[in-house]
C-alpha positions as CSV (number, residue, x, y, z in Angstrom):
1,M,-38.3,3.0,-8.9
2,N,-37.8,3.4,-5.2
3,S,-35.7,6.3,-3.8
4,L,-32.6,4.1,-3.2
5,L,-32.6,2.7,-6.8
6,L,-33.1,6.2,-8.1
7,E,-30.2,7.5,-6.0
8,I,-27.9,4.7,-7.3
9,S,-28.9,5.2,-10.9
10,V,-28.3,9.0,-10.7
11,F,-24.9,8.3,-9.0
12,L,-23.9,5.9,-11.7
13,C,-24.9,8.2,-14.5
14,T,-23.1,11.1,-12.9
15,F,-19.8,9.3,-12.4
16,V,-19.7,6.5,-14.8
17,A,-22.1,6.4,-17.8
18,C,-22.7,10.0,-18.8
19,Q,-19.9,11.3,-20.9
20,G,-20.9,15.0,-20.7
21,V,-19.7,15.4,-17.1
22,D,-17.7,18.5,-16.2
23,K,-14.7,18.4,-13.9
24,A,-16.6,19.9,-11.0
25,S,-18.7,16.7,-10.7
26,L,-15.7,14.3,-10.6
27,P,-14.8,13.0,-7.2
28,N,-11.3,13.5,-5.8
29,I,-9.4,10.3,-5.1
30,V,-7.2,9.8,-2.0
31,I,-5.3,6.5,-1.5
32,L,-3.6,6.2,2.0
33,F,-1.2,3.3,1.8
34,A,0.5,2.1,4.9
35,D,3.7,0.0,4.9
36,D,3.9,-3.4,6.7
37,L,0.7,-2.7,8.7
38,G,-0.7,-6.0,9.8
39,Y,-4.3,-7.2,9.9
40,G,-4.3,-7.1,13.7
41,D,-2.5,-3.7,14.2
42,L,-5.4,-1.3,14.3
43,E,-7.9,-0.7,17.1
44,V,-10.7,-1.2,14.8
45,Y,-9.3,-4.7,14.0
46,G,-9.0,-5.5,17.7
47,H,-5.5,-4.4,18.9
48,P,-5.9,-3.4,22.6
49,T,-3.0,-0.9,22.9
50,S,-2.6,0.7,19.5
51,S,-3.6,4.4,19.4
52,T,-5.4,5.2,16.2
53,P,-8.3,7.7,16.9
54,N,-8.3,9.1,13.3
55,L,-8.4,5.7,11.7
56,N,-11.2,4.8,14.2
57,K,-13.2,7.8,12.9
58,L,-12.5,6.8,9.3
59,A,-13.8,3.3,10.1
60,E,-16.9,4.6,11.9
61,G,-17.9,6.6,8.9
62,G,-16.7,4.2,6.2
63,L,-16.8,0.6,5.1
64,V,-14.3,-1.8,6.8
65,F,-13.1,-4.8,4.9
66,T,-12.4,-8.0,6.7
67,Q,-11.3,-10.0,3.6
68,F,-9.1,-7.6,1.7
69,Y,-5.8,-8.6,0.1
70,A,-2.6,-7.0,-1.0
71,G,-1.6,-8.0,-4.5
72,A,1.7,-9.4,-3.1
73,P,3.3,-10.1,0.3
74,V,6.1,-7.6,-0.1
75,C,6.5,-3.9,-1.0
76,S,7.5,-3.4,-4.7
77,P,5.1,-6.0,-6.3
78,S,2.2,-4.9,-4.1
79,R,2.7,-1.3,-5.1
80,A,2.8,-2.4,-8.8
81,A,-0.4,-4.3,-8.3
82,L,-2.2,-1.3,-6.8
83,L,-1.1,1.1,-9.5
84,T,-1.6,-1.2,-12.5
85,G,-4.4,-3.6,-11.5
86,R,-2.2,-6.5,-12.5
87,Y,-0.3,-9.2,-10.6
88,A,3.3,-8.0,-10.5
89,V,4.7,-11.1,-12.2
90,R,3.0,-9.7,-15.4
91,S,4.9,-6.4,-15.1
92,G,8.2,-7.8,-14.1
93,I,8.3,-6.5,-10.5
94,Y,9.8,-9.7,-9.1
95,P,11.5,-11.5,-7.5
96,G,11.5,-9.7,-4.2
97,V,11.9,-5.9,-4.3
98,L,13.8,-3.1,-6.0
99,Y,16.9,-1.6,-4.4
100,P,18.8,1.7,-4.7
101,V,21.2,0.1,-7.2
102,S,18.4,-1.5,-9.2
103,T,18.5,-0.4,-12.9
104,G,15.0,-1.6,-13.6
105,G,11.6,-0.3,-12.5
106,L,7.9,-0.3,-13.3
107,P,7.9,-0.6,-17.2
108,H,6.7,2.5,-18.9
109,D,4.3,0.5,-21.0
110,E,2.4,-0.4,-17.9
111,T,-0.6,2.0,-17.3
112,T,-1.0,3.4,-13.8
113,I,-4.0,4.9,-12.1
114,A,-2.4,8.3,-12.4
115,E,-2.2,7.9,-16.2
116,I,-5.8,6.8,-16.4
117,V,-7.3,9.7,-14.4
118,K,-5.2,12.3,-16.1
119,T,-7.2,11.6,-19.2
120,K,-10.2,13.0,-17.3
121,G,-8.4,16.2,-16.3
122,Y,-7.1,15.1,-12.9
123,S,-4.1,16.6,-11.1
124,T,-2.0,13.7,-9.9
125,S,0.3,13.7,-6.8
126,I,2.3,11.1,-4.9
127,I,3.7,11.6,-1.4
128,G,6.0,9.2,0.4
129,K,7.4,5.8,-0.6
130,W,7.5,4.9,-4.3
131,H,9.6,1.7,-4.4
132,L,9.0,1.1,-8.1
133,G,12.5,2.1,-9.3
134,V,14.6,5.2,-9.8
135,G,16.8,4.0,-12.7
136,E,19.3,6.0,-14.8
137,D,18.6,9.7,-14.7
138,G,15.5,9.0,-12.7
139,T,13.7,7.3,-15.6
140,Y,11.4,5.3,-13.3
141,L,10.5,8.0,-10.9
142,P,6.8,8.8,-10.5
143,T,6.8,11.9,-12.6
144,N,7.6,9.5,-15.6
145,Q,4.7,7.3,-14.6
146,G,1.7,9.7,-14.8
147,F,2.2,11.8,-11.6
148,D,2.5,15.5,-11.9
149,E,4.4,15.9,-8.7
150,Y,6.3,13.8,-6.2
151,L,7.6,14.4,-2.7
152,G,9.2,11.4,-1.1
153,V,11.9,8.8,-0.5
154,P,11.9,6.4,-3.5
155,Y,12.4,3.2,-1.6
156,S,12.3,1.7,1.9
157,H,14.1,3.8,4.5
158,D,16.0,0.7,5.8
159,M,17.8,0.6,2.4
160,C,20.1,3.5,3.6
161,P,22.3,4.2,6.6
162,C,20.0,5.3,9.5
163,Y,21.2,6.5,12.8
164,N,18.4,8.7,14.3
165,C,14.8,7.5,14.3
166,F,13.3,9.2,17.3
167,Y,13.5,12.9,18.3
168,P,16.0,14.3,19.2
169,N,18.7,11.7,19.0
170,D,17.3,8.3,19.9
171,P,18.9,5.5,17.8
172,C,17.2,3.2,15.3
173,W,16.3,-0.2,16.8
174,N,17.2,-2.0,13.5
175,T,20.3,-2.3,11.5
176,C,19.9,-0.4,8.2
177,N,21.8,-1.0,5.0
178,L,25.2,0.7,5.1
179,N,26.2,-0.2,1.6
180,F,24.0,2.3,-0.2
181,T,23.8,6.1,-0.2
182,Y,21.9,8.0,2.4
183,C,18.1,8.2,1.9
184,P,17.2,11.0,-0.5
185,L,14.1,13.2,-0.2
186,F,13.0,13.9,-3.8
187,L,10.8,16.7,-5.0
188,N,9.9,15.5,-8.5
189,S,13.4,14.6,-9.9
190,D,15.4,16.9,-7.6
191,I,16.9,15.8,-4.3
192,L,16.0,18.3,-1.6
193,E,17.5,16.6,1.4
194,Q,20.1,13.8,1.8
195,P,20.1,12.1,4.3
196,V,16.5,12.6,5.0
197,D,15.6,13.5,8.6
198,L,13.1,10.8,9.7
199,T,12.1,12.8,12.8
200,T,10.7,15.6,10.6
201,L,9.7,13.7,7.5
202,D,6.0,13.4,8.3
203,A,5.7,17.2,8.9
204,K,6.9,17.7,5.3
205,Y,4.6,15.1,3.9
206,V,1.6,16.4,5.7
207,Q,2.3,20.0,4.6
208,Q,2.6,18.8,1.0
209,A,-0.7,16.9,1.2
210,K,-2.4,20.0,2.5
211,T,-0.9,22.1,-0.3
212,V,-2.1,19.6,-2.9
213,I,-5.7,19.6,-1.5
214,K,-5.9,23.4,-1.1
215,R,-4.3,24.3,-4.4
216,N,-6.5,21.9,-6.5
217,T,-9.7,22.9,-4.5
218,R,-9.0,26.6,-5.3
219,A,-8.5,25.8,-8.9
220,G,-11.6,23.6,-9.2
221,T,-9.4,20.7,-10.4
222,P,-10.2,17.1,-9.4
223,F,-7.2,15.5,-7.8
224,F,-5.7,12.1,-7.2
225,L,-3.5,12.0,-4.1
226,Y,-1.5,8.8,-3.5
227,Y,0.0,9.1,0.0
228,A,2.3,6.1,0.6
229,F,3.5,6.1,4.2
230,H,6.9,4.8,5.4
231,H,5.2,3.8,8.7
232,T,5.2,1.1,10.0
233,H,8.1,-0.4,8.1
234,T,11.3,-1.0,10.1
235,P,13.1,0.8,11.5
236,Q,10.1,2.5,13.1
237,F,10.5,6.2,13.6
238,A,8.5,9.1,15.1
239,S,8.8,12.8,15.8
240,K,9.0,14.4,19.2
241,T,5.2,14.6,19.6
242,F,4.8,10.8,19.3
243,R,7.9,9.5,21.0
244,N,6.8,7.4,24.0
245,A,3.2,8.5,23.3
246,T,1.7,5.0,23.4
247,A,1.6,1.8,25.4
248,R,2.9,-0.2,22.5
249,G,6.5,1.0,22.3
250,T,8.3,2.0,19.2
251,Y,5.9,0.3,16.9
252,G,2.9,2.0,18.6
253,D,4.6,5.4,18.4
254,S,5.2,5.0,14.7
255,L,1.6,3.9,14.1
256,A,0.4,6.9,16.2
257,E,2.2,9.2,13.9
258,L,0.7,7.5,10.8
259,D,-2.7,8.0,12.4
260,W,-2.0,11.7,12.9
261,C,-1.1,12.1,9.3
262,V,-4.4,10.5,8.3
263,G,-6.2,12.9,10.5
264,Q,-4.4,15.9,9.1
265,V,-5.4,14.9,5.5
266,M,-9.0,14.3,6.5
267,E,-9.1,17.6,8.4
268,Q,-7.8,19.5,5.3
269,L,-10.3,17.8,3.1
270,K,-13.0,19.0,5.4
271,L,-11.6,22.6,5.8
272,S,-11.3,22.8,2.0
273,G,-15.0,21.8,1.6
274,V,-14.3,18.7,-0.5
275,L,-14.6,15.9,2.1
276,D,-18.1,14.9,0.8
277,N,-16.7,14.8,-2.8
278,T,-13.7,12.6,-2.1
279,L,-13.3,8.9,-2.1
280,V,-10.7,7.8,0.5
281,L,-9.2,4.4,0.4
282,F,-6.9,3.2,3.2
283,T,-5.0,-0.1,3.3
284,S,-1.6,-1.7,3.7
285,D,1.0,-3.0,1.2
286,N,1.4,-6.4,2.9
287,G,1.2,-8.1,6.2
288,P,3.5,-7.4,9.2
289,S,7.2,-8.0,9.4
290,L,7.7,-10.6,12.1
291,Q,11.5,-10.6,12.3
292,N,11.6,-8.0,15.0
293,E,9.2,-9.8,17.4
294,N,7.9,-7.2,19.8
295,R,9.0,-4.3,17.6
296,G,7.1,-5.7,14.6
297,G,3.5,-5.6,13.5
298,D,0.7,-8.1,14.3
299,A,-1.3,-10.3,12.0
300,G,-3.9,-10.8,14.6
301,L,-5.6,-14.2,14.3
302,L,-4.0,-14.9,10.9
303,K,-1.1,-17.2,10.2
304,C,2.5,-15.9,9.6
305,G,3.2,-12.5,8.1
306,K,5.1,-10.5,5.4
307,G,6.7,-12.5,2.6
308,T,4.5,-15.6,3.0
309,T,1.4,-16.7,1.2
310,Y,-0.4,-17.6,4.4
311,E,-3.2,-15.2,5.3
312,G,-1.0,-13.0,7.5
313,G,1.2,-12.2,4.5
314,Q,-1.5,-10.7,2.3
315,R,-4.8,-10.2,4.1
316,V,-4.6,-6.6,5.3
317,P,-6.8,-3.9,6.9
318,A,-8.7,-1.8,4.5
319,I,-11.3,1.0,4.8
320,A,-13.3,2.9,2.1
321,Y,-14.8,6.3,3.0
322,W,-17.0,8.6,1.1
323,P,-19.9,10.4,2.9
324,Q,-23.3,10.0,1.3
325,H,-22.0,7.4,-1.2
326,I,-20.5,4.6,0.9
327,A,-22.7,3.3,3.8
328,P,-20.7,2.8,7.0
329,G,-20.4,-0.8,8.2
330,R,-18.3,-3.9,7.7
331,T,-18.1,-6.2,4.7
332,T,-16.9,-9.8,4.2
333,A,-16.7,-9.3,0.5
334,L,-13.5,-10.5,-1.2
335,A,-11.4,-7.6,-2.6
336,S,-7.9,-6.5,-3.3
337,N,-5.7,-3.5,-4.0
338,L,-5.6,-5.0,-7.6
339,D,-9.2,-3.7,-7.8
340,F,-8.3,0.0,-7.2
341,L,-7.5,0.7,-10.9
342,P,-10.7,-0.6,-12.5
343,T,-12.8,0.8,-9.7
344,I,-11.4,4.3,-10.0
345,G,-11.2,4.2,-13.8
346,N,-14.9,3.3,-14.1
347,L,-15.8,5.7,-11.4
348,V,-14.4,8.7,-13.3
349,G,-15.5,7.5,-16.7
350,A,-12.0,6.8,-18.0
351,N,-11.0,4.1,-20.4
352,L,-9.3,1.1,-18.9
353,P,-6.2,-0.5,-20.5
354,N,-7.5,-2.8,-23.2
355,S,-4.3,-4.2,-24.6
356,V,-3.3,-6.1,-21.4
357,T,-4.8,-8.5,-19.0
358,L,-6.3,-6.8,-15.9
359,D,-6.5,-8.9,-12.7
360,G,-8.5,-6.3,-10.8
361,V,-12.3,-6.0,-10.8
362,D,-14.6,-3.1,-10.2
363,M,-15.5,-2.8,-6.5
364,A,-18.5,-0.5,-7.1
365,P,-21.1,-3.2,-6.1
366,I,-19.4,-3.5,-2.8
367,L,-18.8,0.2,-2.2
368,F,-22.0,1.7,-3.4
369,E,-24.6,-1.1,-3.4
370,G,-23.7,-3.1,-0.3
371,K,-23.4,-6.3,-2.5
372,K,-20.9,-9.1,-2.4
373,G,-19.0,-8.0,-5.5
374,T,-17.8,-9.9,-8.5
375,R,-14.5,-11.2,-7.2
376,D,-14.6,-14.9,-6.1
377,T,-11.0,-15.9,-6.6
378,F,-7.6,-14.7,-5.5
379,F,-4.1,-16.0,-6.4
380,Y,-1.1,-16.0,-4.1
381,Y,2.4,-15.7,-5.4
382,Y,5.4,-16.1,-3.1
383,F,7.4,-12.9,-2.4
384,Y,10.2,-14.5,-4.4
385,P,8.2,-16.2,-7.1
386,Y,9.6,-19.2,-9.0
387,R,8.3,-19.8,-12.5
388,K,8.6,-23.6,-12.1
389,F,6.3,-23.4,-9.0
390,G,4.0,-20.6,-10.2
391,I,1.0,-20.0,-8.0
392,Y,1.5,-21.0,-4.4
393,A,-2.2,-20.9,-3.3
394,V,-5.6,-20.2,-4.7
395,R,-8.7,-18.8,-2.9
396,Y,-12.1,-19.6,-4.3
397,N,-15.0,-18.2,-2.3
398,Q,-14.2,-19.1,1.3
399,Y,-11.9,-22.0,0.4
400,K,-8.1,-21.7,0.1
401,A,-5.9,-24.4,-1.4
402,H,-2.1,-24.4,-0.8
403,Y,-0.1,-26.1,-3.5
404,Y,3.1,-24.9,-2.0
405,T,4.0,-23.4,1.4
406,Q,7.2,-21.7,2.5
407,G,8.5,-19.6,5.3
408,A,10.0,-16.2,4.7
409,P,13.1,-14.2,5.8
410,Q,10.8,-11.5,7.0
411,S,10.0,-13.8,10.0
412,N,12.3,-14.5,12.9
413,N,14.3,-17.7,13.1
414,N,12.6,-18.3,16.4
415,N,9.1,-17.5,15.4
416,H,6.6,-19.5,17.5
417,D,5.1,-21.0,14.3
418,K,7.8,-23.1,12.5
419,D,5.9,-22.7,9.2
420,C,6.7,-19.0,9.2
421,R,10.5,-19.3,9.7
422,P,12.9,-18.7,6.9
423,S,14.2,-22.2,7.5
424,R,10.9,-23.6,6.3
425,Y,11.8,-24.4,2.7
426,P,9.3,-24.8,-0.2
427,T,7.0,-27.8,0.4
428,K,4.8,-29.2,-2.3
429,H,1.3,-30.4,-1.2
430,S,-0.5,-33.0,-3.3
431,P,-3.3,-33.0,-2.7
432,P,-3.2,-29.3,-1.7
433,L,-3.9,-28.2,1.8
434,L,-7.4,-26.9,1.9
435,Y,-8.9,-24.5,4.4
436,D,-12.3,-22.9,4.9
437,L,-11.3,-19.3,5.7
438,N,-14.8,-18.4,6.9
439,V,-14.5,-20.7,9.9
440,D,-10.7,-21.0,10.1
441,P,-9.0,-17.8,9.0
442,G,-5.9,-18.8,11.0
443,E,-5.4,-21.8,8.7
444,K,-5.1,-24.3,11.5
445,Y,-7.3,-27.2,10.4
446,S,-6.8,-28.6,6.9
447,L,-10.0,-30.1,5.5
448,P,-10.0,-33.8,4.5
449,P,-9.5,-34.1,0.7
450,S,-11.9,-37.0,0.5
451,E,-14.8,-35.0,1.7
452,Y,-14.0,-31.9,-0.4
453,R,-13.0,-33.5,-3.6
454,D,-15.5,-31.4,-5.7
455,I,-14.0,-28.2,-4.3
456,L,-10.5,-29.3,-5.0
457,V,-11.4,-30.2,-8.6
458,K,-13.1,-26.8,-9.0
459,I,-10.0,-24.9,-7.7
460,K,-7.7,-27.0,-9.8
461,E,-9.7,-26.0,-12.9
462,I,-9.6,-22.3,-11.9
463,K,-5.9,-22.5,-11.3
464,K,-5.3,-24.1,-14.7
465,Q,-7.4,-21.6,-16.5
466,F,-5.7,-18.6,-14.8
467,E,-2.2,-19.9,-15.5
468,G,-3.2,-20.1,-19.2
469,T,-3.5,-16.3,-19.1
470,M,-0.3,-15.6,-17.3
471,I,2.6,-14.2,-19.3
472,W,5.5,-13.4,-17.0
473,G,7.1,-10.1,-17.7
474,D,10.9,-9.8,-17.9
475,S,12.2,-9.4,-14.4
476,Q,13.1,-5.8,-13.6
477,V,14.6,-6.8,-10.2
478,N,17.1,-9.1,-11.8
479,K,18.5,-6.5,-14.2
480,T,22.3,-5.9,-13.6
481,P,22.6,-3.5,-10.6
482,S,24.7,-0.4,-10.9
483,Q,26.0,2.0,-8.3
484,D,25.7,4.7,-11.0
485,V,21.9,4.8,-10.5
486,E,22.1,5.4,-6.8
487,P,20.5,8.8,-6.0
488,C,23.2,11.3,-4.9
489,C,22.7,15.1,-4.6
490,K,26.3,15.6,-5.5
491,R,26.8,13.4,-8.5
492,D,30.4,12.2,-9.0
493,C,31.5,13.4,-5.6
494,I,34.3,11.7,-3.6
495,P,34.3,9.6,-1.5
496,F,31.1,8.0,-2.7
497,P,28.6,7.3,-1.1
498,E,29.6,9.2,2.1
499,C,29.8,12.4,0.2
500,C,26.1,12.4,-0.8
501,Q,24.9,14.9,1.8
502,C,22.9,18.0,1.1
503,H,20.4,19.9,3.2
504,R,18.3,22.8,2.0
505,R,17.6,24.8,5.2
506,S,14.9,27.0,3.6
507,W,12.9,23.9,2.7
508,S,13.1,22.3,6.1
509,S,12.4,25.4,8.2
510,S,9.2,26.2,6.3
511,F,7.8,22.8,7.4
512,L,9.2,22.5,10.9
513,S,7.4,25.6,12.0
514,T,4.1,23.8,11.4
515,H,5.0,20.6,13.2
516,G,6.5,22.1,16.4
517,N,3.1,23.0,17.8
518,R,2.0,20.1,20.1
519,D,-1.6,21.2,20.0
520,E,-1.6,21.1,16.2
521,A,-0.1,17.7,16.3
522,K,-3.1,16.6,18.3
523,L,-5.6,18.0,15.9
524,R,-8.3,15.4,15.0
525,W,-10.7,15.7,12.2
526,T,-14.4,15.4,13.1
527,M,-17.4,14.4,11.0
528,D,-20.4,16.6,10.8
């Protein structure tokens, strides 16, 4: 056996096959999950004016995916897909997304990554955007879904009144929802701050991430940290340090702050001495929102964006980093955030859910062996899926067949591509539109059906077989909404919701002192 094969076999025994492994040998897991970040938004994916030095370093030392997919083209179902390894129509996280008045949420009989790794002794933490329900008495909050602790805003920050997005008093460039309560900042099931101060939010999140890393490192406990950013969802926001800090305007400033947060996490992993024993996975929940034109994200060479089943809606940036285990480079292997659960579960030697259908596959061959991987198909559901239509598109190897196409409200009515506009209603294609994504990732040139009949027949068989396994869960989004479940730090106060305002000064001051130093904000982690 050559040295490479020996190293791989020892690695697999250490982390997967051998059951007598102690906690000290288990890798830490960090998932960094951006919001509405497009395929073309990062420097490493070709954007000329974005400023992302920390993500550049992550990419230099890690594996960059060029054909990685979010499990859905909008927030809630994509997050459900990541945490459960299942298409969200199975778990009922459809149609669209959950709101502050939603009485549903991620069902408790769904198994999350957090619940899986806890069986191996992991500490589990989530920071940031949850967006999988709050419910009555917080029944759907993360601490009821396998997470030991939670600090964050439980849904999109545009689902609340918002007036101040840039330090000190610059207004938000987008209209936020004035019908719901102010955005709450939760610590576990308690509200610490309402309305949340967006200009200091990242300081709090970063400090919490550092605390999680330091505390678990000192205790010798393996940890799972799921850090779900609000950046770069609209309305974009940024603290004083990053306001007007880039050539790309408000979006660039928001992205720069996200990048700083990534750098702070990586720096703390290094300072705590656990960087070499931590698997870091970075990606985005869906493609860019195009409704705000210059203040939105960028899908690069891909077609359309958020909400659609074109490539721009679900193909997203992704980077995997783990020194000595993942070789730096780029891969064209097909992968998805659906694959995180089985990959992590197998990595730590935990049992995977065996009573439900998993749609994710183990990425270990891609990450640790430089192989293509076992995924050769991907199924696209519209952001507002219709049972009578079902799957909108199917990818098989490099080929993609569109059975239905539709624009999305997350695009502007004047989008340069009419196919992306919300006025582009569902269109059935028979035979389906077929594209070779290896040579035409922008989906510009449909292949002639007569010349690709065998491929179309194969894809049709794959689609039929998959649909035979699909059992749609009861919709959690369509449950009767209620104002009674809206988070409010002063329950039953009057007048509601304007009265829902609380601010714990001691909490805020302890974090602001760490963020006011401009030199600290510029701290960049470096690789040895």
